[in-house]
C-alpha positions in Angstrom: 185.7 85.6 74.3 183.9 88.8 73.4 182.2 90.4 76.4 181.6 94.0 77.6 183.9 93.8 80.6 186.9 95.6 82.0 188.5 92.9 84.1 187.2 89.4 84.9 187.5 89.8 88.6 185.6 93.1 88.6 182.6 92.0 86.6 180.2 91.3 89.5 181.1 94.4 91.5 180.9 96.8 88.6 177.6 95.2 87.4 176.0 95.5 90.8 177.2 99.1 91.0 175.4 99.8 87.7 172.3 97.9 88.8 172.0 99.8 92.1 172.6 103.1 90.3 170.1 102.5 87.6 167.4 101.4 90.1 168.2 103.6 93.1 164.5 104.2 93.8 164.0 100.5 94.4 167.3 99.0 95.7 170.5 99.9 97.6 173.7 98.0 98.1 174.0 96.3 101.4 177.0 96.2 103.8 180.3 96.0 101.9 178.3 95.2 98.8 177.5 91.7 100.1 173.9 91.9 99.1 171.2 94.1 97.5 168.2 95.2 99.6 165.0 97.1 99.2 165.6 100.9 99.5 162.6 101.1 101.9 161.9 98.2 104.2 158.4 97.6 105.6 158.5 97.3 109.3 156.9 94.2 110.9 156.9 92.3 107.6 158.7 88.9 107.3 161.9 89.5 105.4 162.4 87.5 102.2 166.0 86.7 101.2 167.2 84.7 98.2 170.4 84.5 96.2 172.7 82.4 94.1 175.4 82.6 91.6 175.4 85.6 89.2 174.8 85.1 85.5 171.1 84.4 85.9 170.0 88.0 85.8 167.5 89.4 86.6 167.3 86.5 89.1 167.7 87.3 92.0 168.5 91.0 92.5 166.1 92.0 89.8 163.3 90.8 92.0 164.1 92.8 95.1 161.4 95.4 95.8 157.8 95.8 96.8 155.9 92.5 96.5 158.9 90.2 96.1 162.3 90.0 97.9 163.7 92.2 100.6 167.3 91.2 99.8 169.3 89.1 97.3 172.8 87.7 97.8 174.8 87.5 94.5 177.7 85.1 94.3 180.3 85.1 91.6 179.2 83.8 88.2 177.5 80.4 88.6 179.0 80.2 92.2 177.0 80.2 95.4 177.2 83.3 97.6 178.8 82.8 101.0 177.2 82.3 104.4 178.4 85.7 105.6 176.5 87.4 102.7 173.3 85.6 103.7 173.8 86.4 107.4 174.4 90.1 106.7 171.3 90.2 104.4 169.1 88.5 107.0 170.2 90.8 109.7 169.5 93.9 107.5 166.0 93.0 106.5 164.7 91.4 109.7 162.3 94.0 111.1 161.0 91.9 113.9 158.9 89.1 112.2 161.7 86.8 111.1 163.2 85.9 107.7 162.4 83.4 105.0 165.2 82.0 102.8 164.1 81.0 99.3 166.8 78.7 98.0 167.3 76.9 94.7 168.2 73.2 95.1 171.9 73.3 94.4 174.4 71.8 96.8 176.4 75.0 97.4 173.3 77.2 97.8 171.6 74.8 100.2 174.7 74.2 102.3 175.6 77.9 102.6 172.1 79.1 103.4 171.9 76.3 106.0 175.1 77.5 107.6 173.9 81.1 107.6 170.7 80.0 109.3 172.6 78.1 112.0 174.9 81.1 112.5 172.0 83.5 112.8 170.3 81.5 115.5 167.2 83.5 115.1 163.7 83.2 113.6 164.6 82.0 110.1 162.8 79.4 107.9 163.7 78.0 104.5 161.9 77.1 101.3 163.8 75.0 98.7 162.8 75.1 95.1 163.2 72.1 92.9 160.9 72.5 89.9 163.2 71.0 87.2 161.6 67.8 85.8 164.6 67.1 83.6 166.5 65.6 86.5 165.5 62.5 88.4 166.3 62.4 92.1 168.3 59.3 91.6 170.6 60.8 89.1 171.5 64.2 90.8 173.2 64.4 94.1 170.8 66.9 95.7 167.7 65.9 93.8 165.9 68.1 91.3 167.3 71.5 90.5 165.6 74.8 91.3 165.2 76.8 88.1 162.7 79.3 86.6 159.9 78.2 89.0 162.0 80.0 91.7 160.8 83.4 90.6 157.2 82.2 90.7 157.7 81.2 94.3 159.4 84.5 95.0 156.5 86.5 93.5 153.6 84.6 95.2 155.3 84.4 98.6 156.4 88.0 98.3 152.8 89.1 97.8 151.8 87.0 100.9 154.5 88.8 102.9 153.2 92.2 101.8 149.8 91.1 103.1 151.2 90.4 106.5 151.3 86.6 106.6 153.6 85.2 109.3 156.7 83.2 108.8 155.1 79.8 109.2 152.3 80.6 106.7 154.8 82.0 104.2 157.0 78.9 104.4 153.9 76.7 103.9 152.8 78.9 101.0 156.2 78.6 99.3 156.3 74.9 99.7 152.8 74.6 98.2 153.7 76.8 95.2 156.9 74.9 94.6 154.9 71.6 94.8 152.6 72.9 92.1 155.4 74.1 89.8 157.3 72.2 87.1 159.9 73.4 84.6 162.0 72.0 81.8 164.7 73.7 79.6 166.4 73.3 76.3 169.7 74.8 75.1 170.7 75.5 71.5 174.1 76.9 72.4 176.4 77.0 75.4 177.4 80.1 77.4 180.8 81.4 78.4 181.7 82.1 82.0 184.0 85.2 82.0 186.5 83.5 84.3 186.7 80.4 82.1 187.0 82.3 78.8 185.5 79.4 76.7 182.1 77.8 76.3 180.9 75.7 79.2 180.1 72.8 76.9 180.5 72.0 73.2 177.4 71.5 71.1 177.2 71.0 67.3 175.5 73.6 65.1 172.7 71.1 64.4 172.3 69.9 68.0 170.4 70.8 71.2 170.6 69.8 74.8 167.2 68.7 76.0 166.6 69.3 79.7 169.7 71.5 80.2 170.3 73.2 83.6 170.7 76.9 84.1 174.5 76.5 84.6 174.9 74.5 81.4 174.6 71.2 83.2 173.8 68.2 80.9 170.1 67.5 80.2 168.3 64.4 79.5 170.1 63.9 76.2 171.8 65.5 73.3 169.7 65.4 70.1 169.4 66.9 66.7 167.7 70.2 66.4 163.9 69.9 66.0 161.0 72.1 65.2 159.6 74.4 67.9 156.4 72.4 68.1 158.4 69.2 68.7 160.6 70.8 71.3 157.6 72.2 73.1 155.8 68.9 73.0 158.6 67.0 74.7 158.8 69.7 77.4 155.1 70.0 78.0 154.6 66.2 78.0 157.3 65.9 80.7 155.8 68.7 82.8 152.2 67.5 82.6 153.3 63.9 83.1 155.2 64.8 86.3 152.3 66.9 87.7 150.0 63.9 87.2 146.5 64.3 88.5 147.4 67.8 89.7 147.6 68.9 86.0 143.9 69.9 85.8 142.5 73.4 86.1 144.0 76.9 86.0 147.6 77.6 85.6 150.4 80.1 85.0 152.5 79.5 81.9 156.0 81.0 82.0 158.3 80.8 78.9 161.7 81.9 80.1 164.6 82.8 77.9 168.1 81.9 78.8 169.6 85.2 77.6 170.4 84.6 73.9 167.0 83.9 72.4 164.9 86.7 70.7 161.5 87.5 72.1 160.0 86.5 68.7 161.1 82.9 69.3 160.0 82.9 73.0 156.5 84.0 72.0 156.5 81.3 69.3 157.4 78.8 72.0 154.6 80.2 74.2 152.1 79.7 71.4 153.3 76.1 70.9 153.2 75.3 74.6 149.7 76.8 75.2 148.3 74.8 72.3 149.5 71.6 74.0 148.3 72.4 77.5 144.6 72.9 76.7 143.9 69.4 75.5 145.8 68.1 78.6 143.2 69.8 80.9 145.4 72.8 81.8 143.8 76.2 81.3 146.3 78.9 81.0 144.9 82.0 82.8 148.1 83.8 83.6 151.2 84.2 81.3 154.7 85.6 81.4 157.2 85.6 78.6 160.8 86.9 78.6 164.2 86.6 80.1 163.8 86.1 83.9 166.2 83.3 84.9 169.0 83.3 82.4 172.3 81.5 81.8 174.5 84.4 80.5 174.2 84.4 76.7 172.9 80.9 76.2 170.4 80.4 73.4 167.4 78.4 74.5 164.4 78.6 76.9 162.5 76.9 79.6 158.8 76.2 80.1 157.3 76.5 83.5 153.8 75.6 84.5 152.4 76.5 88.0 149.0 75.2 88.9 146.9 77.9 90.5 144.1 78.1 93.0 142.1 81.2 94.0 144.6 82.3 96.6 147.8 81.8 94.6 146.2 83.5 91.5 145.3 86.5 93.6 148.8 86.7 95.0 150.3 86.5 91.5 148.1 89.4 90.5 149.0 91.5 93.6 151.0 94.6 92.9 154.8 94.2 92.4 157.5 96.8 91.8 161.0 95.5 91.2 163.6 96.2 88.6 162.6 93.3 86.4 158.9 92.7 87.3 156.3 95.3 87.9 152.5 95.7 87.7 149.6 97.1 89.6 151.4 99.9 91.3 
């Protein structure tokens, strides 16, 4: 294992210290380092809190700031944060209008955020993201996984919160955006969790995992490496097929890298996906390409399509200023 670390058990703390130091104008470390929060909270605004295992950077801490999250709770690598982290974060960012939890659909995340909500006993609502079309509800214990579409929900709901929408409206908005979002990923290599010291899964030099999860979970099937066009076609067909009748009109296309794929290849995949969406009746009017929801150093990518209406398009365009996403400020 070759990684730029000092000690396995210090990776998260030292990385967060560097993150908060590098972006001190945007974020500060919360109580006892349990969470990262906005450096300047907006009084009276609904607080948005998300979180999950580390190793997916910039998700979630990289999206704390104006126009997105108010706090993010980082767990150890690929491990859910604990309820006390979520409870502390919610208490810190609740300025009087309640808190919305945005939670990826993984058993540990859902369970711990639910526990924190019960412990808080206050004005807290939850949106669960489950955009991964690679997993059928019948084959995964908690249903579909929340993957790259989570950051789309965080951006659009974050803009709504900045506008002053109340907690109920933001929860409904988050559920609507999640319902209009579908994703699918492919892995060309595994990744190595520092504590494990070896690849999460074995994959041959001429193989790929179609439909992989962001923790290296198995996908739909292991197959021989194909061309970018063929890979994009399978992913886009699955996404459009799952959207069904909703896959008509304007959309956001996100091509997300898993951490080990050059931007040159990600843009190539964007080109391949966009060519396929137009004949299907999906008009790409907003785009994003880069590493936003990663899996350590895994090579591969995911494609996300979010169908847009006038409101959600305007909220996507609204100003945002975070460590990893910023425009319009």
